[in-house]
C-alpha positions, 0 to 999 in steps of 0.5 A, a space after each residue: 402488505 399496506 404501508 401507510 404514514 401518519 404525516 406529523 413532520 418530525 414525528 411522522 411514522 409508518 403503519 404496517 398492515 400485513 399478515 405475519 408482520 408480528 414475526 417480522 424481526 427485521 422490520 421490528 428491529 429497525 424501529 428499536 432504539 438502544 439495546 433494551 426493550 420492555 414488552 407490555 402485554 396482558 394475561 390474555 394476549 401474552 400466552 398467544 403471542 408474547 414469546 413469538 414476538 420476543 423470539 423475533 427480536 434481536 437476541 442481543 437485546 435486553 428484554 423485560 416483560 410486563 404482564 398487566 391484568 386484562 380489561 378496562 377495569 385495570 386501566 388505572 394509575 396503580 396498575 400503570 406503576 407496574 411498568 415503571 417498577 419493571 423499568 427501574 428494577 431492570 435498570 432501563 435507560 432513556 434509550 429503551 423501547 417500550 412495545 405495546 402488545 395487546 388491545 387498546 388498554 395495553 396500548 394506552 397504558 404502555 404509551 403513557 408509560 413511554 411518554 413519562 418514563 425518563 420524560 419520554 422513550 421510544 414506543 412501538 404499537 402492536 395492536 391485537 384487537 380490531 378496535 386497537 388496530 383501527 383506532 387506539 393504536 394510531 394517533 398518539 392518545 395515551 392514558 388511564 382512567 379515573 373513577 370519575 372520568 375515562 382517559 382523563 389522565 394521559 398524554 399525546 405521545 406518538 409511537 415510532 411505528 404501528 405493526 398491524 397483523 390481521 391474522 391475530 384477529 383469528 383468536 379474537 372473541 366475537 364480542 371483542 371483534 364486534 366492538 372493533 367494528 363499531 369504530 370501523 363504521 364510525 369512520 364512514 359516518 364521520 368523513 367517508 360516505 363511500 366507505 360507509 356504503 362499502 361497509 353496508 354492502 359487505 355487512 354479511 362478509 363482516 359477519 363471516 369475518 372475510 379476511 379480504 374485506 376485513 383487511 381492506 376495512 382496517 386499511 381504510 380506517 387507518 387512512 381516515 384516522 391518519 388523515 384526521 390526526 395529521 390535520 389536528 394532532 392534539 385535538 384542538 379542532 377537527 380531530 374531535 369528530 373522531 369522538 362520534 358517539 364517545 361522549 354518550 359512550 364514555 358516560 355509559 362506561 363510567 356509570 356502569 363501571 369500566 369493563 361492564 360494557 366494552 368501549 366499542 359497545 358503548 360507542 355503538 349505543 352512543 353513535 345511535 344516540 348521536 344519530 337520533 339527536 342529529 335527526 332531531 336537528 333535521 340533518 339526517 333522516 329516520 331511515 338513515 338512523 334505522 339503516 345504521 341500527 340494522 348494521 350494528 344489530 347485525 354485528 350483535 352490537 347494542 343500539 340502546 343505552 342501559 335503562 338504569 341511568 337517570 338524566 342527572 347521571 347522564 349529564 354528570 358524566 357527560 359534563 366531565 367529558 374532555 370536549 367540555 370547554 369553558 363549561 360548554 359541552 361540545 357534541 359530535 353530531 352528523 350534518 349528513 351521513 359521511 360528514 360530522 360536525 361539532 356542536 357547542 350551542 345545543 341548549 342544556 334543556 334540549 339535551 336533557 329533554 332528549 336524554 329523558 326520552 331514553 333515561 331512567 326516571 
């Protein structure tokens, strides 16, 4: 077992990484406040893990269940209302605990509900996808999408604990698994060159889903995420480096329709674009870009954006990005492999000329 800690003063919390932790009732119950629980899951995950989780909780608890439709297309204000409906219908008070059992969509929505219900209630994360385990379950970003922009409605709200059980990845489809690996390799690119080299060395092990290698990748990813979040909880500065590839990726998701591309797939293509733009600045080499592309392609991840987005479509969506400040787009690029940088002075004409190299007419 690995136990990490996100250091945020009075909001600090543990991350438990252990096979079987999903059924560790003693540890789960320690982090539940009051005598009421709302477990939020989705229609894909619930049949696999919901009843087992509920059976491990204290039988004296009042447990309500909320099942959301699966997929990014349902990450909306309207669907979020189902959690509030259940909380109110079942008379949950402000000492209730909301538990997110699912991937990033479930975690983001359950977290936003926890931040909002009676102005804030106890919240636990139990991520069941690789992407959620290494990224979205840690750090307190919660929210929903809007047709005009991804995650534009939400709150920073930290969980009281995160429970990561690598065994649940056994049931994860390959496409979802690969999408999570995009976020794993991101950590090596932005802040840990030794980890990036380790990932390259173990590429075949990731294809084979070697559990030892995968467990270490989860741990090191969480260490990197926790370190950055502890330094900048609300993304006022360095935390923005966690968004390598995301400005391009979010534009892909919004333009193609949420759920058409998985988040990790869009980030994969976005990281390649960010790497190529970094190469254009003279910061990394074409061989380093090629090496990144080879790793991603080995995992069956896209390394090129869709071919039906015009320059105008790209810029329209990118300028709605949360990192836009006073009308200036801030891009996360690579000063070198293992070191990200935030660029806010790239001329618009240069960005549009770059986009034109891969966009539709």
